[in-house]
PAKENU-134785 format. One record per residue: residue in three letters; x, y, z of N, C-alpha, C, O in turn. Coordinates in steps of 0.001 Angstrom, whole numbers, padded with zeros to 6 digits, always signed. Last residue first. Layout:
% residues N
ALAXYZXYZXYZXYZ...
END
This chain:
% residues 303
UNK-014149-007092-017999-015183-006058-017887-016551-006709-017681-017556-006008-017563UNK-011358-008367-016263-012490-008635-017154-013544-007551-016936-013794-007145-015801UNK-009540-007617-014441-009027-008326-015610-010126-008694-016605-009853-009264-017662UNK-010175-006481-011945-009979-005619-013102-009428-006290-014345-008897-005611-015224UNK-010876-008007-009836-009497-007497-009831-009159-006738-011115-008001-006392-011350UNK-013569-008598-010442-013210-007959-009165-011829-007337-009212-011628-006245-008680UNK-013409-010025-012808-013990-008683-012822-013575-007909-011570-013270-006718-011634UNK-012320-012359-011764-011565-011631-012797-012083-010203-012920-011301-009272-013114UNK-014419-013139-010131-013199-012655-009510-012267-011962-010499-011506-011074-010114UNK-016305-013916-012035-016655-012896-011044-015393-012293-010426-015313-011082-010222UNK-014887-015957-013329-015232-014728-014059-015593-013589-013117-015236-012436-013360UNK-014757-017843-011213-013532-017290-011793-013823-015981-012529-013090-015005-012372UNK-017466-018422-010807-016665-017844-009725-015405-017184-010261-015027-016098-009819UNK-018140-019537-013293-018855-018357-012790-018035-017648-011713-017926-016422-011712UNK-016502-021814-013455-016309-020709-014389-016962-019422-013900-016405-018337-014072UNK-015381-022908-010162-016162-023028-011393-016016-021755-012226-015477-020751-011760UNK-012308-024054-008647-013321-023012-008884-014092-023279-010167-013544-023804-011136UNK-010201-025714-008141-011530-026192-007728-012645-025169-007991-013792-025390-007604UNK-007922-024357-009128-008217-025711-009589-009639-026169-009252-010224-026942-010010UNK-006776-021971-008572-008076-021936-009250-008632-023325-009533-009707-023452-010121UNK-004226-022319-007387-005325-021763-006578-006709-021853-007226-007717-021817-006520UNK-001893-024395-007460-002948-024162-008458-004193-023612-007742-005134-024371-007508UNK+001651-024563-007088+000346-024253-006504-000648-023910-007611-000305-023228-008577UNK+004475-026591-006657+003590-025932-007617+002215-025769-006983+001673-026714-006411UNK+007856-026581-005346+006416-026839-005235+005594-026011-006214+005957-024886-006558UNK+010551-027209-007729+010017-026523-006544+008503-026736-006504+007912-027045-007539UNK+011196-028490-010073+011817-028999-008849+011368-028261-007586+011760-028642-006483UNK+009308-029733-012789+009639-028593-011928+010116-029078-010564+009512-029972-009971UNK+008615-032124-014096+009741-031332-014583+010219-030260-013612+011400-029911-013605UNK+006422-033341-012933+007574-034175-013301+008821-033334-013546+009937-033758-013249UNK+004671-031254-012696+005151-031905-011472+006364-032794-011744+007223-032971-010880UNK+004195-030717-015418+004849-029725-014561+005457-030387-013329+006602-030120-012964UNK+002790-033029-016163+004117-032777-016734+004889-031751-015895+006094-031897-015686UNK+000452-032645-014651+001256-033856-014461+002674-033648-014980+003644-034037-014330UNK-000488-030324-015786-000118-030331-014375+000789-031522-014075+001766-031406-013335UNK-001056-031294-018348-000027-030257-018174+000446-030190-016726+001637-030021-016464UNK-003088-033102-017704-001860-033603-018325-000729-032589-018168+000412-032959-017892UNK-005030-031399-016726-004449-032410-015835-003146-032964-016393-002215-033258-015643UNK-005580-029962-019068-005055-029276-017887-004378-030265-016949-003288-030005-016439UNK-006627-031957-020733-005390-031279-021113-004749-030599-019906-003531-030648-019734UNK-008940-032570-019280-007949-033615-019524-006608-033003-019875-005569-033454-019393UNK-010401-030217-019368-009835-030673-018095-008753-031715-018289-007766-031743-017554UNK-011580-028453-021167-010331-029134-021535-009617-029656-020284-008397-029551-020159UNK-012843-026430-018528-012957-026954-019886-011586-027486-020295-010557-027010-019814UNK-012207-026577-015720-013504-026135-016233-013748-026719-017624-014738-027413-017856UNK-010091-026746-013908-010732-027966-014398-012120-027656-014934-013084-028366-014650UNK-007135-024717-014492-008492-024927-013989-009024-026248-014523-008477-026806-015475UNK-004036-022983-013879-004772-024142-014397-006109-024320-013694-006228-024112-012487UNK-002307-020903-013393-003732-020600-013495-004543-021763-014027-005628-021560-014572UNK+000305-021356-010894-000248-021431-012239-001739-021111-012209-002355-021055-011144UNK+003261-020642-009166+001805-020515-009175+001310-020526-010616+001828-019797-011461UNK+005873-022214-007403+005394-021729-008696+003872-021703-008634+003255-022631-008111UNK+007672-021302-004397+006676-022068-005141+006418-021414-006489+006702-020234-006696UNK+009770-019858-003437+009305-020980-002615+008310-021858-003362+008120-023022-003010UNK+012632-018642-005159+011183-018739-005035+010798-019997-004253+011419-021051-004392UNK+015248-017651-005657+014881-018214-004347+013376-018263-004124+012895-017962-003031UNK+015975-017017-008191+015332-015961-007406+014825-016454-006052+014064-015759-005379UNK+017003-019379-009219+017879-018202-009162+017306-017096-008272+018057-016328-007671UNK+014687-021016-009131+015834-021299-008253+016712-020061-008100+017123-019723-006990UNK+013040-019758-011069+012559-020025-009716+013691-020238-008736+013664-019702-007628UNK+014663-019780-013322+014247-018495-012754+013773-018681-011310+014070-017862-010441UNK+014966-022593-013714+016126-021711-013540+015737-020408-012841+016393-019983-011890UNK+012283-023567-013938+013225-024076-012932+014347-023095-012647+014648-022797-011491UNK+011332-022075-016116+010665-022003-014810+011610-022451-013708+011725-021797-012672UNK+013112-022870-018149+013024-021464-017740+012432-021344-016344+012948-020616-015497UNK+012466-025573-018306+013826-025181-017918+013850-023730-017444+014520-023398-016466UNK+009853-025428-019212+010119-025986-017893+011505-025592-017388+011694-025314-016204UNK+010256-024447-021811+009558-023625-020816+009855-024112-019407+010083-023306-018506UNK+011421-025655-024017+012245-025511-022808+011612-024586-021769+012315-024003-020943UNK+009686-025622-026134+009910-026908-025473+010710-026779-024189+010691-027684-023355UNK+007914-022504-025618+008736-023448-026381+008898-024728-025582+008326-024891-024505UNK+006896-019231-025660+006488-020598-025332+007256-021568-026231+007237-021447-027456UNK+009374-016867-024745+008548-017451-025795+008159-018861-025376+008967-019599-024812UNK+009141-014751-021801+009779-015799-022602+008827-016210-023720+007627-015940-023657UNK+009781-012096-019622+008970-012574-020739+009768-013595-021537+010917-013351-021906UNK+009506-011169-016302+010380-011829-017269+009501-012425-018360+008574-013179-018063UNK+009296-008590-014073+008544-009311-015106+009536-009868-016127+010304-009122-016734UNK+009395-007983-010580+010145-008195-011812+009252-008955-012791+008528-009865-012388UNK+007237-005755-008792+007654-007094-009222+008492-007040-010486+008317-006170-011339UNK+005120-004284-006475+006417-004178-007136+006880-005578-007526+006913-006481-006690UNK+001783-003317-006602+002712-004424-006386+003999-004147-007149+003966-003813-008334UNK-000730-001998-006665+000449-001406-006032+001459-002489-005614+001909-002560-004471UNK-002830-002804-008144-002721-003386-006807-001441-002954-006085-001112-003483-005023UNK-002563-001440-010542-003854-001399-009847-003741-001842-008393-004448-001339-007520UNK+000054-002177-011311-000242-000789-010956-001529-000689-010144-001589+000058-009167UNK-000254-004869-011946+000647-004482-010861+000352-003070-010369+000394-002797-009170UNK-002054-004601-014119-002409-005396-012942-001560-004988-011738-002084-004785-010643UNK-000480-003175-015905-001715-002570-015392-002163-003278-014118-002598-002639-013159UNK+001533-005074-016420+001884-003766-015853+000656-003097-015226+000746-002521-014142UNK+000053-007096-017629+000655-007341-016320+001008-006028-015649+000810-005874-014443UNK-000614-005700-019937-001688-006292-019123-001160-006553-017714-001838-006268-016727UNK+001805-005071-021111+001030-003974-020515-000144-004471-019677-000625-003752-018802UNK+002671-007478-022169+003301-007000-020939+002482-005896-020278+002453-005783-019053UNK+000285-009829-023276+000948-008539-023480+001457-008000-022153+000762-008058-021139UNK+000803-013229-023535+000229-012178-022701+000997-010886-022911+002217-010847-022746UNK+002342-014800-025137+000908-014775-025410+000217-013638-024648-000829-013147-025072UNK+004908-014957-024276+004621-013866-025211+003159-013860-025669+002768-013027-026486UNK+004582-015643-020752+004822-016050-022128+004452-014887-023050+003766-013951-022641UNK+006208-014515-017781+005103-014438-018728+005520-014973-020095+006654-014784-020535UNK+006722-014594-014528+007295-015204-015730+006165-015328-016739+005266-016152-016572UNK+007071-012374-011901+006206-012828-012986+007033-013370-014153+007915-012694-014684UNK+007314-012803-008476+008080-012536-009695+007236-013118-010828+006742-014240-010717UNK+005790-011547-005417+005816-012261-006694+006960-011856-007630+007484-010743-007578UNK+005432-012384-002059+006107-011438-002970+006293-012140-004313+006888-013216-004361UNK+002437-012979-000217+003591-013470-000981+004143-012387-001903+003394-011579-002453UNK+000129-012253+001137+001397-011688+001575+002617-012141+000807+003731-011736+001136UNK-002256-013023+000126-001854-013674+001369-000458-013258+001809+000091-013835+002747UNK-002305-011676-002247-003254-011251-001213-002902-011866+000147-003214-011295+001192UNK-000618-013346-003650-000126-012007-003265-001001-011449-002153-000499-010820-001222UNK-002342-015490-004052-001134-015692-003249-000550-014360-002787-000047-014253-001669UNK-004352-014295-005631-004696-014971-004380-003479-015150-003475-003580-014978-002260UNK-002912-013386-007851-003565-012422-006957-003872-013058-005604-003676-012438-004559UNK-002264-015691-009228-001191-015010-008501-001770-014013-007498-001202-013809-006424UNK-004788-016218-010331-004174-017185-009419-003081-016525-008582-002980-016765-007379UNK-005042-013990-012001-005975-014166-010889-005391-015132-009857-005488-014894-008653UNK-003027-014615-013797-002893-013403-012983-003847-013461-011787-003496-013029-010689UNK-004114-016855-014953-002906-017033-014142-002636-015791-013294-002082-015895-012200UNK-006140-015804-016477-006497-016588-015291-005299-016780-014368-005451-016859-013149UNK-004826-014719-018655-005317-013806-017604-005692-014551-016319-005579-014009-015219UNK-001952-016879-019243-003337-016491-019496-003754-015499-018416-003114-015432-017366UNK+000498-017499-018377+000250-017802-019789-001201-017517-020169-001640-017860-021267UNK+002634-016932-015942+001470-016269-016540+001397-016585-018032+002132-016018-018840UNK+003642-018078-013029+003763-018461-014439+002500-018005-015163+001436-018606-015020UNK+005120-016502-010480+003812-016583-011127+004018-016871-012612+004505-016022-013358UNK+006874-017600-007879+007079-017361-009304+005727-017575-009971+005236-018702-010027UNK+006976-016108-004597+006389-017003-005600+006824-016609-007001+007106-015443-007276UNK+008230-016105-001308+008335-015558-002657+007779-016583-003642+008069-017775-003541UNK+006310-015863+001814+007372-016319+000921+007334-015653-000442+006523-014762-000698UNK+005214-012879+003541+005267-014334+003392+006380-014692+002405+007295-013897+002190UNK+005352-010182+003432+005422-010790+004771+005480-012312+004713+005762-012963+005719UNK+004970-009129+000962+006344-009185+001444+006481-009795+002823+007591-009919+003340UNK+001975-007406+001382+002879-008043+000420+004312-007972+000946+004801-006908+001324UNK+000073-008047+004316+000910-007121+003531+001858-007885+002605+002463-008882+003001UNK-002850-010126+003871-001595-009836+004555-000752-008896+003702-000848-008940+002475UNK-006401-009416+003890-005233-010231+003576-004031-009850+004411-004165-009319+005514UNK-008310-006635+002752-007724-007402+003840-006493-008181+003407-005653-007681+002658UNK-009672-005026+001000-009491-006424+000623-008815-007270+001694-008751-008493+001565UNK-012080-002927+002783-010974-003147+001857-010754-004648+001671-011561-005454+002134UNK-014883-000883+003453-014292-002223+003473-013211-002348+002410-013402-001924+001270UNK-015066+001987+005230-014957+001496+003859-014213+000167+003878-013049+000105+004275UNK-017228+003225+007358-016115+002286+007380-016068+001627+006010-016924+000809+005673UNK-018312+006567+008132-018315+005350+007321-017071+004516+007562-016010+005028+007919UNK-018026+008795+009673-019397+008341+009408-019450+007078+008543-020537+006577+008256UNK-016011+009908+012477-016203+009497+011079-017587+008888+010915-018236+008514+011892UNK-013628+011381+014585-015043+011256+014248-015178+010905+012774-014542+011524+011920UNK-011351+010840+017139-011556+010778+015693-013034+010546+015429-013630+009622+015984UNK-009474+012482+019655-010717+011827+019239-010849+011916+017720-010507+012926+017106UNK-006678+012221+021849-007227+012598+020538-008505+011809+020275-008609+010633+020621UNK-005425+011246+024083-005846+012659+024096-006413+013141+022764-006606+014342+022572UNK-006522+007983+023758-005749+008867+024641-006253+010310+024559-007396+010577+024928UNK-008749+007926+021395-007483+007242+021672-006593+008219+022444-006001+009138+021878UNK-012001+007368+020471-011135+008169+021342-009901+007346+021698-009994+006237+022224UNK-014096+007545+017873-013034+006697+018403-012058+007579+019180-011378+008428+018604UNK-017313+007585+016934-016343+008381+017690-015329+007423+018296-015672+006590+019135UNK-019560+007657+014256-018572+006887+015007-017593+007847+015681-017111+008799+015066UNK-022884+007927+013653-021690+008734+013867-020745+007930+014769-021093+007573+015894UNK-025296+006953+011311-024427+006554+012414-023222+007486+012466-022618+007792+011438UNK-028675+007223+010334-027327+007789+010291-026543+007341+011525-027064+007348+012641UNK-031004+005907+010715-030757+006441+009367-029299+006875+009211-028759+006894+008105UNK-030700+002892+012748-030714+004346+012527-030541+004725+011056-030000+003956+010262UNK-031691+000501+014281-031733+000681+012824-031784+002163+012468-032791+002643+011948UNK-030884+000657+017041-031028-000616+016319-030942-000446+014807-030205-001168+014135UNK-030886+003121+018195-029640+002356+018270-029687+001072+017451-028648+000463+017194UNK-031988+006118+017531-032395+004743+017215-031129+003889+017161-030388+003937+016179UNK-033150+009295+018459-032121+008270+018652-032715+006903+018332-033804+006564+018797UNK-034227+011871+016170-034465+010895+017243-033318+009877+017301-032621+009642+016314UNK-033553+015413+015713-033590+014018+015253-033794+013095+016448-033565+013485+017593UNK-033169+018008+016395-034497+017454+016667-034655+016030+016136-035764+015497+016111UNK-030676+019218+016296-031269+018756+015032-032715+018277+015161-033416+018151+014157UNK-029902+020041+018875-029561+020869+017714-030333+020486+016455-030615+021350+015625UNK-030793+018077+020641-031143+019477+020880-030957+020328+019628-031755+021224+019352UNK-029527+015815+019561-030989+015896+019585-031441+017343+019755-032374+017785+019083UNK-026842+016426+020092-027302+016348+018695-028824+016456+018627-029357+017116+017734UNK-026763+016287+022887-026419+017547+022215-026941+017571+020779-027421+018599+020302UNK-027390+013570+023281-028297+014618+023774-028046+015957+023071-028984+016667+022709UNK-025091+012401+022119-026424+012131+021584-027417+013198+022010-028202+013680+021193UNK-023097+013278+023827-023087+013741+022426-024461+013528+021802-024941+014371+021045UNK-023938+011907+026191-023793+013362+026156-023865+013908+024732-024587+014865+024455UNK-023980+009169+025373-025163+009818+025940-025073+011333+025814-026027+011976+025378UNK-021366+008687+024403-022526+008461+023539-023756+009202+024043-024494+009794+023256UNK-019826+009292+026708-019638+010034+025453-020884+009917+024581-021397+010918+024080UNK-020722+007343+028488-020880+008765+028820-020791+009622+027565-021573+010555+027376UNK-019836+005050+027151-021279+005295+027302-021562+006752+027644-022528+007333+027149UNK-017119+005264+027489-017671+005340+026131-019166+005635+026173-019691+006372+025339UNK-016608+007367+030424-016678+006083+029719-017179+006303+028288-017608+007400+027932UNK-014247+009736+031790-015561+009353+031289-015466+008001+030606-014379+007546+030252UNK-011738+010461+032290-012671+010602+033408-014086+010211+033006-015018+010342+033799UNK-009338+008137+030915-010221+009298+030821-011148+009316+032027-011319+008301+032703UNK-006695+006482+029422-007261+006908+030706-008064+008194+030545-007539+009213+030096UNK-007365+004301+026555-006581+005224+027372-007290+005577+028662-008356+005039+028963UNK-009922+004310+024176-008678+003672+024594-007867+004690+025389-007700+005825+024945UNK-013304+003792+023223-012324+004586+023964-011121+003738+024342-011267+002594+024773UNK-016102+004427+021038-015128+003524+021649-014035+004384+022278-013858+005547+021918UNK-019499+004876+020048-018287+005418+020679-017411+004301+021244-017909+003352+021850UNK-021818+005643+017946-021017+004451+018228-019666+004925+018755-018797+005326+017982UNK-025002+006966+018031-023591+007261+018301-022894+005955+018640-023337+005233+019533UNK-027546+007153+015576-026923+006434+016697-025484+006893+016822-024826+007175+015820UNK-030698+008590+014437-029247+008418+014438-028805+007572+015632-029573+007314+016559UNK-033356+009490+012140-032853+008944+013398-031344+008729+013296-030787+008693+012199UNK-035407+012218+010822-034409+011144+010731-033951+010701+012115-034121+011406+013110UNK-036986+014398+011012-037593+013188+010434-036622+012000+010364-036983+010918+009903UNK-035514+016553+011852-036455+015970+012807-037095+014675+012293-037687+013933+013077UNK-032304+015710+010366-033399+016646+010644-034398+015909+011542-034152+014772+011944UNK-028810+015287+009419-030020+014979+010172-031049+016105+010157-030720+017276+009965UNK-026467+016042+008097-027050+014733+007797-028441+014512+008384-029179+013650+007909UNK-025448+018397+008947-025436+018157+007498-026217+016898+007119-026582+016714+005958UNK-025574+018166+011655-026443+019161+011024-026505+018982+009506-027483+019364+008863UNK-023505+016347+012167-024903+015908+012240-025861+016886+011570-026857+016470+010979UNK-021166+017907+012001-021397+016785+011079-022880+016445+011020-023440+016275+009937UNK-021609+019714+014113-021369+020204+012745-021641+019117+011711-022265+019367+010679UNK-021795+017917+016269-022958+018731+015891-022797+019264+014461-023756+019259+013689UNK-019192+016896+016360-020322+015993+016145-021560+016761+015688-022291+016296+014812UNK-017703+019162+016998-017533+018533+015678-018729+017644+015365-019224+017636+014238UNK-018715+019627+019616-018722+020683+018592-018642+020083+017184-019413+020448+016297UNK-018160+017226+020977-019543+017614+020700-019627+018676+019608-020521+018624+018764UNK-015415+017308+021305-015998+016271+020446-017403+016671+020029-017797+016484+018878UNK-015246+019369+023150-014673+019553+021813-015236+018534+020832-015502+018853+019673UNK-016570+018199+025361-017025+019480+024822-016528+019695+023397-017280+020145+022533UNK-015021+015934+025913-016388+015775+025416-016906+017062+024782-017607+017016+023771UNK-011733+015798+024684-012652+016347+025682-014063+016320+025096-014266+016644+023927UNK-009725+015064+022908-010570+014021+023487-011404+014513+024670-011743+013732+025558UNK-009682+017243+019995-009240+016848+021336-010219+015838+021944-011383+015765+021550UNK-009992+015780+016665-010138+016849+017647-009603+016363+018994-009136+015231+019121UNK-010340+015018+013190-009618+014866+014456-009869+016054+015367-009950+017194+014909UNK-012348+013190+011016-012007+014515+011531-011404+014320+012923-011916+013541+013727UNK-011687+010737+008398-012086+011191+009733-011702+012636+009994-010864+013221+009308UNK-012334+007929+006382-011949+009347+006396-012510+009970+007667-013680+009764+007990UNK-011413+004712+007187-012438+005728+007450-011835+007111+007313-010909+007447+008051UNK-011030+001307+006071-010530+002673+006264-011706+003606+006529-012842+003326+006144UNK-010097-002156+006603-011059-001089+006347-010420+000263+006622-009405+000357+007312UNK-007863-003843+006290-009207-004424+006348-010293-003384+006103-011303-003685+005466UNK-004865-004163+004595-005796-003194+005168-007204-003779+005135-007689-004169+004073UNK-003591-006142+003251-003276-006015+004669-004202-005044+005369-004326-005078+006593UNK-003025-004603+000092-003291-005798+000882-002791-005632+002315-001726-005066+002562UNK-004599-001867-001177-003343-002297-000552-003642-003467+000375-004416-003338+001324UNK-006847-000698-002236-006228-001795-002975-004874-002218-002412-004089-002862-003107UNK-007603+001426-000648-008553+000320-000809-007906-000905-001449-008361-002029-001234UNK-005598+003325-000986-005568+002478+000209-006499+001276+000088-006221+000219+000657UNK-006411+004646-003374-005173+003867-003307-005217+002862-002161-004909+001685-002349UNK-008797+005910-002748-008736+005033-003928-007504+004129-003899-007556+002985-004348UNK-007936+007479-000547-008907+006398-000362-008838+005407-001509-008823+004197-001283UNK-006290+009363-001809-005709+008412-000851-006631+007219-000650-006171+006078-000588UNK-008176+010811-003210-007165+010052-003950-006515+009005-003051-006227+007892-003491UNK-009546+011946-001028-010248+011058-001970-009265+010212-002768-009500+009022-002978UNK-007538+013555+000259-008159+012416+000939-008801+011436-000045-008622+010226+000087UNK-005276+015380+000003-005911+014675-001116-006557+013390-000600-006167+012285-000979UNK-003907+016328+002073-004889+017257+001512-005650+016609+000350-006558+017217-000218UNK-003428+013962+004766-003169+014456+003414-004239+015471+003025-005338+015472+003579UNK-002402+011452+006955-002837+012849+006846-002469+013355+005455-001330+013197+005015UNK-003202+008338+008079-002640+009044+006935-003252+010436+006868-004467+010585+006740UNK-002512+006061+010658-003197+007296+010270-002460+007951+009112-001239+008102+009152UNK-003224+002876+011896-002317+003687+011091-003123+004896+010631-004289+004763+010258UNK-003619+000899+014893-004101+001848+013896-002940+002489+013141-001834+002628+013663UNK-002442-000788+016761-003749-001144+016212-004288-000216+015139-005317-000513+014532UNK-000564+001645+018171-000914+000242+018345-002333-000011+017826-003305+000495+018388UNK+000022+003979+015484-000186+003651+016888-000523+002173+016970-000743+001524+015947UNK+001715+005948+013086+001249+004623+013514+001120+004566+015024+001991+005041+015753UNK+001320+008241+010398+001592+008008+011813+001004+006663+012227-000075+006285+011772UNK+002368+010137+007628+001849+008874+008126+002261+008686+009586+003406+008942+009958UNK+001458+012634+005415+002183+012330+006638+001551+011084+007240+000328+010994+007346UNK+001816+013308+001891+001109+012814+003064+002047+012716+004253+003269+012716+004106UNK+001256+013827-001535+001940+014274-000323+001132+013836+000898-000091+013978+000927UNK+001407+011624-004109+000487+012208-003138+001252+012561-001863+001821+011691-001204UNK+002445+010272-006370+002866+011652-006039+001896+012354-005094+001602+013538-005262UNK+002016+007654-006656+000994+008538-007244+001250+010005-006900+000395+010865-007108UNK+004078+006552-005252+003983+006215-006678+002968+007091-007408+003044+007256-008626UNK+003499+007346-002650+004601+008000-003360+004510+007760-004860+004823+008648-005655UNK+001497+005530-002038+001165+006959-002104+002244+007735-002862+001943+008659-003618UNK+003037+003146-002097+001873+003316-002976+001510+004790-003132+001245+005248-004243UNK+004982+003576-000115+005400+003366-001505+004236+003619-002469+004418+004227-003524UNK+003365+003776+002196+004222+004891+001780+004594+004776+000306+004530+005757-000435UNK+002280+001172+002215+001402+002349+002083+002205+003553+001595+001774+004265+000688UNK+004579-000347+002611+003784-000550+001398+002854+000634+001142+002663+001049-000001UNK+005347+000572+005145+006224+000818+004000+005471+000654+002681+005689+001418+001740UNK+003183-000431+006648+003464+001009+006607+004318+001353+005393+004036+002324+004691UNK+003564-003201+006255+002348-002540+005768+002558-001035+005649+002155-000429+004656UNK+006013-003564+007582+005902-003853+006142+004688-003156+005546+004768-002584+004459UNK+005229-002902+010181+006268-002115+009516+006222-002322+007999+006373-001372+007231UNK+003421-004962+010682+002957-003563+010673+003950-002682+009929+003559-001820+009142UNK+005177-007126+010647+004131-007048+009626+003586-005620+009520+003321-005126+008424UNK+006713-006533+012911+007361-006678+011600+006338-006517+010481+006605-005847+009483UNK+004780-006554+014921+005531-005331+014648+006182-005376+013270+006201-004377+012551UNK+003967-009249+014775+003017-008171+014495+003754-006885+014155+003391-006198+013200UNK+006241-010582+015623+005781-010764+014245+004836-009630+013848+004898-009119+012730UNK+006258-009721+018296+007388-009411+017420+006995-009523+015950+007361-008678+015132UNK+003669-010667+019237+004089-009271+019321+005199-008919+018333+005094-007927+017611UNK+001834-012847+016992+002654-012617+018183+003295-011237+018096+003450-010694+017002UNK-001231-011748+015336+000112-012312+015373+000795-012052+016713+000398-011165+017468UNK-003554-010418+015104-003615-011732+015759-002235-012363+015920-002094-013399+016571UNK-003171-008174+013601-003365-007982+015039-003393-009301+015808-003269-009305+017033UNK-003227-009111+011015-001937-008738+011602-002045-008662+013123-001119-009040+013839UNK-005934-009373+010338-005152-010554+010694-003828-010224+011376-003363-010984+012226UNK-006682-006359+010078-007311-007449+010803-006360-008522+011271-006013-008587+012450UNK-006391-002812+010377-005925-004077+009813-006422-005201+010696-006570-005036+011907UNK-007423+000488+009448-007495-000682+010317-006905-001890+009603-006923-001971+008375UNK-006789+003933+009339-006593+002632+008696-006631+001521+009740-005967+001595+010774UNK-008218+007013+008780-007919+006036+009819-007884+004654+009170-008849+004251+008521UNK-007119+009875+007230-007766+008576+007019-007276+007628+008105-006073+007467+008317UNK-007869+013379+007946-007009+012205+007845-007832+010985+007456-009058+011040+007363UNK-009666+015468+007894-008275+015744+008256-007338+014590+007910-006161+014800+007619UNK-012239+016374+005534-011614+015442+006471-010150+015804+006703-009486+016367+005833UNK-014933+018382+005090-013495+018317+004885-012866+017446+005971-012954+017745+007162UNK-017943+017928+003442-017246+017735+004703-015746+017585+004435-015344+016742+003633
END
């Protein structure tokens, strides 16, 4: 099946006040453009209220990228046509013939935005009848073998068969700035949680962590960030303070946990609080080892 575009949805952004929502949408659009450009993927991007559309000849590559951009809740590769029932039916039948036969069941999930002479229910009934005639498949709205989604927005209809779940969160750059103190892979996981919430990071890494590990992490999640590498020494706190203040960071993020050597971790946290003049965040502090390892695998830091 050859798709025309990818339909992008976002969740939390839609709950914001109008002016804030527009700003966050603009940031998300720019983040998408930057990510696709970084992989040299030619595309055209269009935005409507509540949706972003990406047109490209490299749909599969676009999907792999969009799945890892924070702020996107789900995506659907789609086929576009006119919002007339007759035109929608033509595409729906072509898709259904590839997926259905007399032994399978299906459901039409139709939604509609704008002024039309028909309702969403009219669309579902008419298209459903046309598909039954062509494929002999049965309708099952509760537990179908196949679902066809039809989203009608004004004079355009989009047809798709899947909703690919993404990581959601907030677009990077919509919240404050953090200084991620990276002295272990766990610290990268800690920074991931704050970046997922829209924070813009600067990475301060000790020479214990190879720079290419951070570079790969940033590349996987399409994050732009400065990386500063220091040697672990007695003046680490001074480095954190200076870099954090010079870059107007709102907080420092660490990867401290209370899993093993908890006494040492608590002592280091205590010393940090004494020495560091900006707020310190410890996202992993209450997680158990199983949860941390599962999430390290999720973000590609553990096999």
